[in-house]
C-alpha positions as CSV (number, residue, x, y, z in Angstrom):
1,X,72.8,258.9,129.8
2,X,74.1,260.3,126.4
3,X,76.7,258.9,124.4
4,X,79.9,260.4,122.4
5,X,80.2,257.5,120.4
6,X,78.3,256.3,117.2
7,X,79.2,252.9,116.3
8,X,78.2,251.6,112.9
9,X,79.5,248.6,111.2
10,X,81.7,247.5,113.9
11,X,81.2,243.9,113.5
12,X,84.1,244.0,110.4
13,X,86.3,245.7,113.0
14,X,89.6,243.5,113.2
15,X,92.2,245.7,115.1
16,X,91.5,248.3,117.9
17,X,94.1,250.7,119.5
18,X,92.6,253.1,122.4
19,X,94.6,255.6,124.1
20,X,92.1,258.1,125.7
21,X,91.9,259.5,129.1
22,X,89.0,261.4,131.0
23,X,86.1,259.1,129.8
24,X,83.5,258.0,132.4
25,X,82.9,254.4,133.2
26,X,79.9,254.4,131.4
27,X,81.5,255.5,128.1
28,X,84.4,252.9,128.7
29,X,81.8,250.3,129.1
30,X,80.0,251.3,125.6
31,X,83.2,251.8,123.9
32,X,84.4,248.2,124.9
33,X,81.1,246.4,124.4
34,X,81.1,248.2,120.6
35,X,84.7,246.7,119.7
36,X,84.3,243.4,121.8
37,X,84.5,241.5,118.5
38,X,88.2,242.3,117.7
39,X,91.0,240.1,117.2
40,X,93.6,242.3,118.2
41,X,93.4,245.1,121.0
42,X,95.8,247.7,122.3
43,X,94.9,249.9,125.3
44,X,97.1,252.6,127.1
45,X,95.3,252.8,130.1
46,X,91.5,252.5,131.5
47,X,89.7,252.6,134.9
48,X,90.0,249.7,136.8
49,X,86.2,250.1,138.0
50,X,84.9,248.4,134.7
51,X,83.3,245.1,134.3
52,X,84.7,243.8,131.0
53,X,82.7,242.6,128.3
54,X,83.4,239.0,126.7
55,X,85.9,239.3,123.7
56,X,85.1,236.2,121.8
57,X,87.5,236.7,118.9
58,X,90.5,238.4,120.6
59,X,93.8,236.6,119.7
60,X,96.1,239.5,120.7
61,X,96.2,242.0,123.4
62,X,98.8,244.7,124.2
63,X,98.3,246.5,127.6
64,X,100.5,249.7,127.4
65,X,101.1,251.8,130.6
66,X,100.5,250.7,134.1
67,X,97.9,247.7,134.8
68,X,96.4,246.3,138.1
69,X,96.8,242.5,138.5
70,X,93.1,242.3,138.9
71,X,92.1,244.0,135.3
72,X,94.9,241.8,133.9
73,X,93.2,238.7,134.9
74,X,89.8,239.8,134.1
75,X,91.1,240.2,130.5
76,X,92.5,236.8,130.5
77,X,88.9,235.3,131.7
78,X,87.0,237.1,129.1
79,X,89.2,236.4,126.2
80,X,88.6,232.5,125.5
81,X,91.0,232.7,122.2
82,X,93.9,235.0,123.4
83,X,96.8,233.7,122.1
84,X,99.4,236.8,122.5
85,X,99.7,238.9,125.3
86,X,102.0,241.7,126.0
87,X,102.1,243.8,129.3
88,X,104.2,246.7,129.6
89,X,103.9,247.2,133.3
90,X,101.8,245.8,136.4
91,X,100.7,247.8,139.2
92,X,101.1,245.2,141.7
93,X,102.2,241.5,141.8
94,X,99.9,238.3,141.5
95,X,100.1,234.7,142.2
96,X,98.5,232.5,140.2
97,X,97.3,229.2,141.3
98,X,97.2,226.2,138.9
99,X,94.9,223.4,140.1
């Protein structure tokens, strides 16, 4: 499969803002893996059929547009250092259980 992304020196990337439409799931996977080291991430929208990478350094996450609760929970699970979360709209409500 061919890629439209050329990722060089992304280890120094601190902040990313993504607002694209029409990317295949494969290209979304590749893009998110390439920027998984960022500390701050803002995304307008993305397909819900993705397996998110681990974001080991991410402290700030902004989810713009409409988001499914499943994808929100996956971001929370894959972002161990997350301190700030901003969600514009949630597609469906979810219940969190604390054990």
